[in-house]
N, C-alpha and C positions, 0 to 999 in steps of 0.2 A: 284382529282384522280391522276394527274401526280405527285404531291408531295408524295402521299402514295406509288406510284410505285417506286419512287426514294428511299424512306426509306427502302422498302422491298429489293431492289437491293443491297443497301449498307450493309444491315444486312446479306444477303446471302453471299456477298463477305467476310464479317467479319468471318462468321462461317466456310467458306470453305478454306480460305487462311491461310498459315503458318502452322508450326508444333506446336502442343499443348504439353506443358510440363506437365507431371503428378505430382501433388502436393498433399500430404496428409495434414491433419489438422495440424499435428506437424510441417511440413515444412512451411506451410503458417504462423503459429503462430510464428515460429522462425524469419521469415522475417519481420513480423509486429513488434515484440519486438525490433528488430534491428533498426527499422525506427521510431516508434511511438514517437512523441515529448513529450507527457505527461509523459511517463515513465521516461524521463530524469529529469523532475521536481520532481517527487517522489523520485528519487535516491538522488537528492541534499537535499531534506528535511531530509532524513535519515542521510546523512553526517552531516547536520546542527545539528540534535538532538544528534549526538555522541559528539559534542563539549560541550554540557551541563554538561556532567560528568566531563570533565576537568575544566570547570568553577567552579563547586562546590568544587572539590578537591583543587583548588587554595586557598580556604578559610583557609586551614591549612598551607599555606606558610607564610614565614616571611614578616612582614609589616614594612616598614621604614617610619618614619615621621621626618621631619626637620623643624625647625622654628628659626628665629632669628630676632634681631632688635636693634635699638640704640635709646636712650632717653637722653634728657637734662633737668635737673630740676634746678630751681632757689630757693635758700634758703631764709630765712628771712633776712639774712645778705647781700643778693644781689650777693652771689657767685653762681657759676654753678657747677653742678655735672653731669658728662657724664657717661653713662652706656652702655656697649655693652654686649649683651646676646645671646647665641646660645644654643639651646636644640635639642638633637637627641634622638629619641625613636625607639627602635626595639622590636617588639612584635610578638608572635606566639600563635595561638589558637591550642590546641591539640584536638585529636579525643575524649578524655574524657570530654572535655568542659573546662578544666583548661587553664589559660593564663599565658605564660611566657614572662616577659618583662625586658628590659634593657634600662635605661635612663641615659644619660650623659648630664650634664649642665655645661656650661662654661660662667663665668661672670667676667667682668672687670669694676670696679668703680674707677673714677678719679675725684678729686675735684680741683678746681682752687686754693683754699687756704687750707692749712692744719691747722685745728682748734687746735688740740692737737698733740704735737710731738710724742706721743706714738701710735697714730693711723696710721696704714699704709696707704699710699697714693702714687701711686695707689694700689688698692687691687684686686688680681686675685683669684677668687673662683672657685673650681671644685667640682661638686657633681656627684657621680656615685652610682646608685641604681639598684639592681636586685630584681625583684618582682615576686611572684608566687601567682596567684589568683585561688582558688579552690571553685567551686560552690557546696554547700551542699544541696541546695534546687532547685530552678528553674535553669535550664540549666545543671543540673548534667547529665552526659552521652552525652551531646551535641545533644539533639534530633533535633534541627534545622538543624544541619549538616546531620544527618541521614535522615531527611525528604528531604533535598536537593538532596542527592544521590538517594533516592527513586524516587523523582520527575524527576530527570534526566533519570533514567532507564525507568520510565514509559513513558516519552516523546519519548525515543528511540523505545520502544515497540509499541507505538501508531503510530509513523512514519513508522516503518516496517510493521505494520498491514495495514496501509493505502496504502503503496506501494503494498503489496500483494493483497489487495482488488482491486486495479487498474489493476494489472496483471490478476486477476481472471475475472474481468469484461471484459477485453480485450479478454480473452480466450473464454468467453461465446459469445461475438460478433463474433469472428472468427468461432466458431463452427456453429453458426446459419447461417452466411453468406455462409460458405463452404457447408453446407448441403442443404441450399436453392438453391445454384448453382447446386449441384449434383441432386437435385430434378428436376430442369429445364432440365438438360441434360437427365435424365431418361424419362421425358415427351417427349422430342424431339425424343429420341430413340424409345419410344413406338409408337409415331405418325408415325415415318418413317416405322416401321414394319407394322402398319395398312395400311399405304399408299401403301406399296409394295403388301400386300395381295389384296387390292382393285384393284390395277392396273392389277394384274394377273386375277382377276375375270372379269374386264372389257374386257381384251383381249380375254378371253374365250367366253364372251357373244357376242362380235363382230364377232368371228368366227362362232358362231351359227346363228347370224343375217344374215350373208351372205348366209347361207343355208335356210333362211326363217323359222328357228325354234324359235329364240328368238323374243320377242316383243319389240317395241320402249320404252314401260314403263320400261322395265328392264334396257335399256341403260340409260334412264333418271335418274333412281334411283341410279345407280352406279356413274353416272356423278355428281350427287348432293353430294354423299358420298365423292367422290374425292375432289370436290371443298371445302367442309367443312374441310376435313383433311389438305389440303394444307393451308387454312387460319389459322388453328390452329398451323400448323408448323411454319409459318412465325411469328405469334405472339410470339411463344415460342423462336424463334431465336432472336427476338428483346429483349425479357426479358433476355436471356442469355448474349447478348452483353452488356447490362446495368450492369448485375451482375459481369461480368468479369472486366469491367472498375472499378467498385466500389472496388473489391478486389485488383486490381492492385494499386489503389490509397492508400488503407490501408497498402499495403506492400511497398509503395514507388517505385514501378516499373513503367516503361513507360506505358501509357494508352493502347497502342496497343499490349502489351506483351500477348502472347498466353499461356494458361495453361488449364489443365483439372483437376477438383477436383477428387482425388482418396480416396477411403475408405478402411479401413483395411479388410482383408479377414476373420479374425477370431475375434469374440467378445465373449471371454469366460466369464462365470459367475465367480465372485470372489470366490476363494477357502477358504477364511477365514470366520469365523463365524461373527455374527452381532457385538458382543462385540469387536472383533479384528478390524473390519472395522470402528466401531464408534470411537475407540481409534485413528485411523489414521485421521479420519475426525476432531476430536476435536483438535488434534495437529496442523492441517493445518489451521483451521478456523480463518480468520482475525477478525471476529466479536467476537469470544470467546477470542482471545488474547486481544482485546481492553477491553472487559468486565472485564477480570481478572486483567489487568493493572489498570483500574479505581478502582477496589476493593483494590488492593495493596496500591494505593495512598490514598484511604480513610482511611485505617488502619493506615498508617503513619501519616496522618493529625490528627487523633484522639489522637495519642500519643503526638504530638506536642501541641495540644490544651490543653490536660491534664496538660502538663508541664507548659504552660503559666498561668494556674490558681494557681500554687504554689507560695508561698512566696519566695522572693529572699534572700538567705542567703549565703554570700560568706566569705571565710576565706582568708585574704590577708596577706602574709608574705613578709617582705622587709628586705634586707640586703644591707647596703651602706657604702660609705666612703666620708668624707668631708675634703677638704684641702683648706687652705687659704695662699696665698703667697703675701707679700707686702713689701713696703719700708717705714721705719720710719726714724725719725731724728737720731736714734742711729744705723741705718743699716737695713739690710733685716730681715724680720720675716717670720716664717713658722709655721703653726698649722695644725694638722691632727687629725681627730676623726673618729672612727668606730661607725656606728649606725645600729640599727636593730629594727624592730617592727612587732607585730602580731596584726591585726585588724579584727574585725567582722563587716560586713556590712549587714544590714537587710532592706528589702523593701517589703511593702505589699500594694496591691491595695485594697482600701476600697470599691470600687464599681465594682463588678465582673459580673454585668449583661451582659456586652458586651462579656466577656470571656465565660460565660455560654452559650450565644446564639451561639457563634462560635463553641463551642463543640457540641451543639445540632445539628447544621447544618452539622457538620462533620459526626455525627452518621446517620443523614438522608441520606447523600451522600452514606454512606456505605450500608444502607438498599436498596437504589435505585440500587447500583452496584450489590448487591446480586440478586435482582429481575431480573436485565438485564442479568446477567450470567445464571440464571436458565432458563429464557425464551429462551436465545440463545441455551442452551443445548437441551431444548425440541424441538425447531425448527429444529436443526440439526438432532436430533433423528428421527423425523417424516419425514424429507426430505430424509434421508438415507433409512428408511423403505419403503417410497413411490417409490424411484428409484429402489430398489431391487425387489419390487413386480412387478413394471412395466417391468423391464428387464426380470424377470423370465417368466412372462406371455407372453411377446413379443417373447421370444425364443420358447415357446410352440406353439404360434399361427403361427409361421413361417412355420412349417410343414403343418399346415392346408392350408395355402396359396399355397404351392407347390401342394398339392393334388387337390385343387380347380382349379389351372391353368392346371393341367394335364387333368382334366375332361372337361374343356372348350375347350382344343385342340381336344379332342376326339369328343366332341359334334359338333364342327365346321367341322371336317373332315367327320363325318357321314352325316351332313346336306349337305355338298358339294357333297358327293357321291349321295345322293338322288336328289339333284338339277340336276346333270348331267343325271339322269334317268327320269327327268321331274316330280318327285314326291313332290317337294316343290317349293316355289316361291322365287324371288330375295329378297323381303323385309325380309323374315325370315332369309335368308342367311346373309344379312347386319346386322340384329339384333344380330345374333350369333357372327358375327365378332366384333361388338361393345362390346359385353359381354366379349369376349376373351381379347380384348384390355384393357377393364376396369380391368379385373382380373390380367392381367400381370402388369399393372400400379400399382394396389393395392399392389402386391407382392413387386415391386421395392420400393414403398414408405414406406412399412412396414420395409424393410431392412434398409432404411435410418433412420426411426424413432428409430429402434433398435440401430443404430450407435449413434444417438443423446443421448439415455439413457446411452449407454456405456461410451461415452466421458464425460457426466455430472457426472457419477459416478467416473470416473478416476480423473476428476478435483476436485470433492468434497473431495476426499481422498488425494489430493495434488500430485498424481502420475504423472500427465501430465507434471509437470515442471522438472521432473528428466532428461528428454532428451533435455531440452531447455537451451541454454546458454544465461544467462542474460548479457546485455551489461555493460561494465565498462566505466566510464567517467573520463576524465581528469579534476581534481578538481583545482580550483584556488589556486595559491601558496600564501605564506605570502608576504604581501606588504613590499617592501624593506624599504620604508620610515618609516612605522610603526615599523618594526623590529629594525631599528636604534634608533628610539625614545624609544622603550622598553628597 
């Protein structure tokens, strides 16, 4: 019992101390977004996905390859031939799928003994070739590069959709917690009003009891009502203290920071028609964005798989120059030749079962993506229609609650008048007081539920984020060592 009394005392001090700052759902959401750690991880995933596009585009950059070596050979005569060879290759893949290449080869051959005086020793050979490879079959149009770009864009869209989904989940959590806290405060306010009316009734009965008019049972009934209301009030105050701490934790504020959840005064019904609202919902929906991205990727994959089934037919054109410089017994020698060639290269896969299977899988993926997109559209359509219907009916029912509350006030005032004239008993008066309290609470809770429908509708349309500033993060810079190596 002593422990329970201590908890009640601490809770009362929590409720009564300090100045409570009024915070709307938007203000709470802004603080949560600024603090919530998972948001930062999603932002980094988006930034990571942006790099995929650069990675794919780098495939069209120039590629440099160098190799070289030295060899020593022994002839049948026991002499040695030393060879130094260096080859450099510069190539570039174009957007159309063609490949432009430049190859330079430098070679030096030197024998320990010159067999024939007319043969140069040492001999320096230089070969320069420019080549251009044009795919006429498989690879034409560079579908692999196109799919890479599509895949990079899809990865970015999926990362952005996941980030938005996390933001929306966070908003739903904030809306629910904020309105749950507002519900608790409304219950506290309703209980305090009931307690105040019951205390006034007790004071009136005690005044009549001193005159010998009221009976002891009337005092006992009122006392029981007061004790019940006080117990309810303490339980609600404890619940509110827990909710306030939970919201402070979500916002990254000190646990004992005081605030009061505020709701908007006006919750107007959307002025647009259903089609206009659904267009906003579809543009915002992370699920629909993900479904459309997967469908786009499936279409790109089908094109690539179709290309992979084609025969490879390449036209290769080469233009080059050969030069040989050496020293003979009669002096130095120099020879130079211009060369050129046109070649056709053909490759066919004799077993295409694996390629056919991959193409069939890509088509199945596309069918699945279409079904997912259609299901998402249907779910969004029904969710929007449900929210609009609930919101419209809720606005209509609000007036009925006001009328009912007015009637309960009149009923209680009339019963109180009859009670003072001795024409009714205390139990009926307490019953009417409870009915008034229940009706007032029902009105307050209905207003909160109307707020819930309003914010869910605003969130579904993506309008809630227009006033929220999303945090920007300092991204890691380029590693100095890696930059120098590059």
